[in-house]
C-alpha positions in Angstrom: -8.1 -31.7 -4.2 -5.2 -31.1 -6.5 -4.3 -27.7 -4.8 -4.7 -29.4 -1.4 -2.1 -32.0 -2.4 0.2 -29.3 -3.7 0.0 -27.3 -0.5 0.4 -30.4 1.6 3.5 -31.3 -0.4 5.0 -27.9 0.0 4.4 -27.9 3.8 5.7 -31.4 4.2 8.8 -30.8 2.1 9.8 -27.7 4.0 9.4 -29.3 7.4 10.9 -32.7 6.5 14.0 -30.9 5.1 14.3 -28.9 8.3 13.8 -32.0 10.5 16.4 -34.1 8.6 19.0 -31.3 9.0 18.3 -31.1 12.7 18.6 -35.0 13.0 21.8 -35.1 10.9 23.4 -32.4 13.0 22.5 -34.1 16.3 23.9 -37.4 15.0 27.1 -35.8 13.9 27.6 -34.1 17.3 27.2 -37.6 19.0 29.8 -39.1 16.6 27.2 -41.4 15.0 26.2 -42.0 11.5 22.9 -40.4 10.6 20.0 -42.8 10.8 18.1 -43.6 7.6 14.6 -42.0 7.4 11.9 -44.4 8.7 9.4 -45.1 5.9 6.8 -46.9 8.0 3.4 -45.8 7.0 1.9 -45.1 10.4 4.9 -45.0 12.7 4.7 -41.8 14.7 7.9 -39.9 15.4 8.0 -36.3 16.7 10.6 -34.1 15.0 11.3 -30.3 15.1 10.4 -28.1 12.2 9.6 -24.5 11.3 6.9 -22.7 9.4 6.2 -19.1 8.5 3.0 -17.6 10.0 2.0 -14.1 9.2 5.5 -13.4 8.0 7.3 -14.7 11.1 9.2 -18.0 11.2 8.2 -20.1 14.2 9.4 -23.5 15.5 7.0 -26.3 16.0 6.9 -30.1 16.5 5.6 -32.3 13.7 4.8 -35.9 13.0 3.8 -37.9 9.9 0.9 -40.2 9.6 1.0 -42.1 6.3 2.0 -39.3 3.9 0.3 -36.5 5.9 2.3 -34.0 8.0 0.6 -33.1 11.3 1.6 -30.2 13.5 1.6 -29.8 17.2 -1.7 -28.1 18.0 -0.2 -26.1 20.9 2.6 -24.8 18.7 0.4 -24.1 15.7 -2.3 -22.4 17.8 0.4 -20.1 19.4 1.6 -19.0 16.0 -2.0 -18.3 14.8 -3.2 -16.6 17.9 -5.8 -19.3 18.5 -7.0 -19.9 22.0 -7.6 -23.4 23.4 -10.0 -24.4 26.1 -10.8 -27.9 27.5 -14.5 -29.0 27.4 -14.8 -32.6 28.6 -12.9 -34.8 26.1 -13.0 -32.1 23.5 -10.9 -29.0 22.9 -12.6 -25.7 21.9 -10.5 -23.6 19.5 -11.3 -19.9 18.9 -9.5 -17.8 16.2 -7.7 -14.6 17.0 -10.6 -12.5 15.7 -13.2 -14.3 17.7 -15.2 -15.2 14.6 -14.9 -19.0 14.5 -15.2 -21.8 17.1 -14.0 -25.3 16.4 -14.4 -28.3 18.6 -12.0 -31.3 18.1 -11.3 -34.5 19.9 -8.2 -36.7 19.9 -8.6 -39.8 17.8 -11.8 -38.5 16.1 -11.9 -37.4 12.5 -15.1 -35.5 13.1 -15.1 -31.9 14.4 -17.7 -29.1 14.7 -17.2 -25.7 13.3 -19.5 -22.8 14.2 -22.2 -25.4 14.9 -21.7 -27.4 11.6 -20.0 -30.8 11.4 -17.0 -31.7 9.2 -14.1 -34.2 9.1 -10.3 -34.2 9.1 -8.6 -36.5 6.6 -6.5 -37.9 9.5 -7.8 -37.8 13.0 -5.9 -35.7 15.5 -3.1 -37.9 17.1 -1.7 -37.8 20.6 2.1 -38.3 20.8 4.5 -37.6 23.6 1.8 -35.8 25.5 1.0 -33.4 22.6 -1.9 -33.4 20.2 -1.0 -33.2 16.5 -3.5 -32.0 13.8 -3.7 -31.4 10.1 -2.6 -27.8 9.6 -4.4 -27.1 6.3 -7.8 -28.2 7.6 -7.4 -26.3 10.9 -6.1 -23.1 9.4 -8.9 -22.9 6.8 -11.5 -23.8 9.4 -10.5 -20.9 11.6 -10.6 -18.4 8.8 -6.9 -18.5 7.9 -5.2 -19.2 4.6 -2.3 -21.4 3.4 -0.3 -19.7 0.6 1.2 -21.6 -2.3 4.6 -21.0 -0.8 3.6 -22.9 2.4 3.3 -19.7 4.5 0.3 -19.6 6.8 -1.9 -16.6 7.4 -4.0 -16.4 10.6 -6.6 -14.4 8.6 -7.4 -15.2 5.0 -6.6 -12.4 2.6 -9.5 -10.4 1.3 -10.3 -10.7 -2.4 -11.6 -7.9 -4.6 -10.6 -4.9 -6.6 -8.6 -2.2 -4.7 -7.2 1.2 -5.3 -5.7 4.4 -3.8 -3.3 3.0 -1.1 -2.1 5.1 1.8 -0.2 4.3 5.0 -1.3 5.0 8.5 1.1 5.9 11.3 1.6 2.3 12.2 2.5 1.2 8.7 -0.9 -0.5 7.9 -2.2 0.1 4.4 -5.6 1.7 3.9 -7.2 1.1 0.5 -10.5 1.7 -1.2 -12.5 -1.4 -2.3 -14.3 -0.8 -5.5 -16.1 -4.0 -6.4 -18.7 -3.5 -3.7 -22.1 -1.8 -3.9 -20.9 1.2 -1.8 -17.2 2.2 -2.0 -15.5 1.7 1.3 -12.1 2.0 2.9 -10.4 -1.2 4.1 -7.4 -1.3 6.5 -4.9 -4.1 5.9 -2.5 -5.1 8.6 1.1 -6.0 7.8 0.4 -9.5 9.1 -2.8 -10.0 7.1 -5.4 -8.4 9.5 -8.5 -7.0 7.7 -10.7 -4.2 9.0 -13.6 -2.4 7.3 -12.3 1.1 8.2 -14.8 3.6 6.8 -17.7 3.8 4.5 -17.2 7.5 3.8 -16.4 7.5 0.1 -15.2 11.2 0.3 -12.1 10.0 2.2 -10.8 7.9 -0.7 -7.5 9.4 -1.9 -7.3 11.6 1.2 -4.1 13.6 1.9 -2.1 12.0 4.7 -0.3 14.2 7.3 3.5 13.9 7.5 3.3 11.7 10.6 0.6 9.5 9.1 -1.9 10.1 12.0 -4.5 12.1 10.0 -5.9 12.2 6.6 -7.6 15.3 5.1 -10.4 15.4 2.5 -13.4 17.5 1.4 -17.0 16.6 1.0 -19.2 17.4 -2.0 -19.9 20.8 -0.5 -16.2 21.8 -0.2 -16.0 21.4 3.6 -12.7 20.0 5.0 -12.7 17.0 7.3 -9.9 15.2 9.2 -9.9 11.4 9.6 -7.9 9.7 12.4 -6.1 6.9 10.5 -5.9 4.8 13.7 -9.5 4.8 14.7 -11.3 6.0 11.6 -13.0 8.8 13.5 -13.9 11.8 11.3 -14.3 15.4 12.4 -14.9 18.7 10.5 -12.1 21.3 10.2 -13.6 24.8 10.0 -16.9 25.7 8.4 -15.9 27.1 5.0 -17.6 25.4 2.0 -15.8 27.0 -0.9 -14.5 24.6 -3.6 -11.1 23.1 -2.6 -8.9 20.7 -4.5 -5.4 19.3 -4.4 -5.0 19.3 -0.6 -1.4 19.1 0.6 0.0 19.3 4.2 2.8 21.6 5.4 5.9 19.8 6.7 5.1 20.6 10.3 1.5 19.2 10.0 -0.1 22.5 11.1 -1.6 23.7 7.8 -3.2 22.2 4.8 -2.7 24.1 1.5 -5.2 23.7 -1.4 -6.4 25.2 -4.7 -9.6 27.3 -4.0 -12.5 28.5 -6.1 -14.9 27.3 -8.7 -12.3 28.1 -11.4 -9.3 27.0 -9.3 -8.1 30.6 -9.3 -6.8 30.9 -5.7 -4.3 29.3 -3.4 -5.0 29.2 0.4 -4.4 27.2 3.5 -6.5 26.1 6.6 -4.9 26.0 10.1 -5.5 22.9 12.1 -5.6 24.7 15.4 -8.3 27.3 14.4 -9.9 26.1 11.2 -9.3 29.5 9.8 -8.6 29.9 6.0 -5.9 32.2 4.9 -5.4 33.1 1.2 -1.9 33.3 -0.1 -2.6 34.0 -3.8 -5.7 35.4 -5.6 -4.3 36.7 -8.9 -7.5 35.6 -10.8 -5.4 33.3 -13.0 -7.6 30.2 -13.5 -6.9 26.4 -13.7 -4.2 26.1 -11.0 -3.3 22.7 -9.7 -0.9 20.5 -7.8 0.3 23.1 -5.2 3.5 22.0 -3.4 5.0 23.8 -0.3 8.6 23.8 0.7 9.6 22.1 4.0 10.5 25.5 5.6 7.1 27.0 4.5 8.8 29.9 2.6 8.0 28.9 -1.0 5.3 27.1 -3.0 5.0 26.0 -6.6 2.0 25.0 -8.7 0.8 24.3 -12.2 -1.3 26.6 -14.3 -3.1 24.7 -17.0 -3.5 27.0 -20.0 -6.4 26.1 -22.2 -7.2 27.1 -25.8 -8.1 30.8 -26.5 -11.6 31.3 -28.1 -12.2 34.0 -30.6 -15.4 35.0 -32.4 -16.9 38.0 -34.3 -18.7 40.9 -32.8 -22.1 39.0 -33.0 -20.6 35.9 -31.3 -22.0 33.6 -34.0 -21.2 29.9 -33.7 -19.9 29.9 -37.3 -17.2 32.4 -36.5 -16.0 30.7 -33.3 -12.4 29.5 -33.4 -10.1 28.2 -30.7 -6.4 28.7 -30.7 -4.5 25.9 -28.9 -1.1 27.1 -29.9 -0.3 28.2 -26.4 -2.2 25.5 -24.5 -0.3 23.4 -22.0 0.8 23.3 -18.3 3.3 25.8 -16.9 5.1 25.8 -13.6 4.9 28.9 -11.3 6.5 29.7 -8.0 5.6 32.1 -5.2 7.6 33.3 -2.2 5.5 33.1 0.9 5.6 35.6 3.8 6.0 38.6 1.5 2.7 40.3 0.6 4.4 42.1 -2.3 5.7 38.9 -4.0 4.3 38.0 -7.4 4.2 34.6 -9.0 7.1 33.8 -11.2 6.7 31.6 -14.3 9.4 29.0 -14.4 8.6 27.2 -17.7 7.7 28.2 -21.2 7.6 24.9 -23.1 4.2 23.6 -24.3 4.8 20.0 -23.1 2.3 18.2 -20.9 3.5 18.5 -17.2 2.4 16.3 -14.3 3.5 15.2 -10.9 5.0 18.4 -9.5 7.6 18.1 -6.7 9.4 20.8 -4.7 12.6 19.4 -3.5 14.6 20.2 -0.3 17.2 22.2 -2.2 14.6 24.5 -3.8 14.7 22.8 -7.2 11.5 21.7 -8.8 10.9 18.4 -10.6 8.1 17.3 -12.9 7.3 14.7 -15.5 7.2 15.9 -19.1 5.2 14.2 -21.8 5.4 15.1 -25.5 1.7 16.1 -26.5 2.3 14.8 -30.0 3.9 11.5 -29.0 7.1 12.0 -30.9 9.3 11.4 -27.9 9.3 7.8 -26.8 9.7 8.2 -23.1 8.0 10.6 -20.6 10.9 12.4 -19.0 11.6 13.6 -15.4 12.8 17.1 -15.7 14.3 19.5 -13.1 14.3 23.2 -12.7 17.3 24.3 -10.6 16.7 26.5 -7.5 18.4 29.4 -9.2 15.9 29.2 -12.1 18.7 28.4 -14.7 18.2 26.1 -17.6 15.8 23.2 -17.3 17.4 19.8 -17.8 16.5 16.2 -18.0 16.9 14.3 -14.8 15.7 10.8 -16.0 15.2 10.2 -19.7 16.4 6.6 -20.4 13.2 5.0 -19.0 9.5 5.9 -19.3 8.7 7.8 -16.1 5.2 7.0 -15.0 4.8 9.0 -11.8 6.9 10.5 -9.0 6.6 11.6 -5.4 8.8 13.5 -3.0 9.0 11.7 0.4 11.0 13.1 3.3 13.2 15.1 0.9 13.8 12.1 -1.4 12.5 12.0 -5.0 11.0 8.6 -5.8 9.8 7.7 -9.3 8.0 4.7 -10.8 9.2 4.0 -14.4 8.8 1.4 -17.0 11.9 0.0 -18.7 12.1 -1.1 -22.3 11.2 -4.7 -21.5 8.0 -3.6 -19.7 9.3 -4.0 -16.1 8.0 -1.6 -13.5 10.7 -0.2 -11.4 10.9 2.3 -8.5 14.0 4.5 -8.3 15.3 7.0 -5.8 16.7 9.9 -8.0 19.4 12.3 -6.8 19.7 15.9 -7.9 22.4 14.8 -10.4 20.0 12.2 -12.0 21.7 9.2 -10.5 19.1 6.4 -10.0 19.1 3.9 -7.2 16.7 1.0 -7.8 14.4 0.2 -4.9 12.2 -2.5 -6.3 11.0 -4.0 -9.6 8.0 -6.1 -10.7 6.8 -7.6 -13.9 3.2 -6.8 -12.9 1.4 -3.7 -14.2 1.2 -1.1 -11.5 -1.9 1.1 -11.4 -1.3 3.0 -8.2 1.3 3.2 -5.4 2.5 5.1 -2.3 5.7 5.0 -0.3 6.3 5.6 3.4 9.1 7.6 4.9 10.9 4.4 5.9 10.9 3.2 2.3 8.0 0.7 2.5 6.1 0.6 -0.8 2.4 -0.3 -1.2 1.1 -0.7 -4.8 -1.9 -2.0 -6.7 -1.2 -4.7 -9.4 -4.1 -6.4 -11.1 -6.4 -4.9 -8.4 -4.3 -6.7 -5.7 -2.6 -4.8 -2.8 1.1 -5.6 -2.6 3.4 -4.6 0.2 7.2 -4.3 -0.2 9.0 -4.0 3.2 12.7 -4.5 3.7 12.9 -6.3 0.4 10.1 -8.8 1.4 7.1 -8.9 -0.9 3.6 -9.7 0.6 0.4 -9.8 -1.3 -2.1 -8.4 1.2 -5.1 -9.3 -0.9 -5.9 -11.8 -3.6 
């Protein structure tokens, strides 16, 4: 009951404030002194107000009975997408998803919901030809939610543990839900809609096409599949079942590049129109990863993860086995495409740990560098100029967590000294433009080409769009 009172107070405060402003303005225009607020416990008076539903501000009529704010049923139903039908003296309300049916009657506290009976605190009241109802009771009954801010949701947020967010072409967020018996993909609409999207666990973390319409993934046999991000339909692409990792789309959306082979020793691509696989590099160097392709399709870069070198005596005894880790680490290589005579070029020599490789539009290559011995406080964003000249630090004053190249822009997530998580757009000169910050611990994130960010914080899905923050789950 305590939370109910708090939410009721929030809703009432927001609407009363709005109503008094309207009344004061009207009185001023008429050259009159504003009338004092009527404190009669049960005197009904219809005033105009506003409330936010699914992120949109709507206007509605309100009245107060005792200390309870009632909303116009017609206005509230319109904002929630609820349909209303007359049935004798009763009104039948159906939510926007068609999941709940509620029957109410003017002047009666009792109502039925999906065949069960319950009661309003205040009976629906007729005033000026309109019926007014308790918003909290009605919203909850029809599967919606009232946030602590007073905002209403037509569909209650899903609760659970979520990960690996990605955007579809319409800007909805697809995430995996992990606290269920079988992992599944859930689609979350920008206005709170929830849809169980797919139960194919192989699609979790799929690579999304540049236009957001398709997502590519492999199954346990190595076969490639395409998932339509609007419908969830899945179809195979080609018949090859060799091991494939690190799928990445070409900028034109016509090819998918990947690391191939049991030992990640090859780089190839598969064509969307034919399903044919074409090898672009098979130099037998093992442990390749994170292939990235330039927008014009003329160059690719990748990591080679060098492991320790094992040495033993002629007999190969266990006692004589030693492993030399002195040259272990990740190195960046580049390859010119379209030239069969081209050989890979090693761009780095340092033995630091390297992650999150990005090939930028000007031909330069960025990656995050971490000191394997932990002597350097911050993980650093480094850049290799297109001409292959000296590697330099791009961002070193904050701890760089991860990075991603989106539509030619380099976006990084970093942690500042006070523990704040911040997203920056980073220019080729190292200038940082802050996009958003949060005090929550971020475990995963993605960003759309229009700058919308979706991230996971404490297993919740959070959307940041045009500076507005919405928690899509709870």
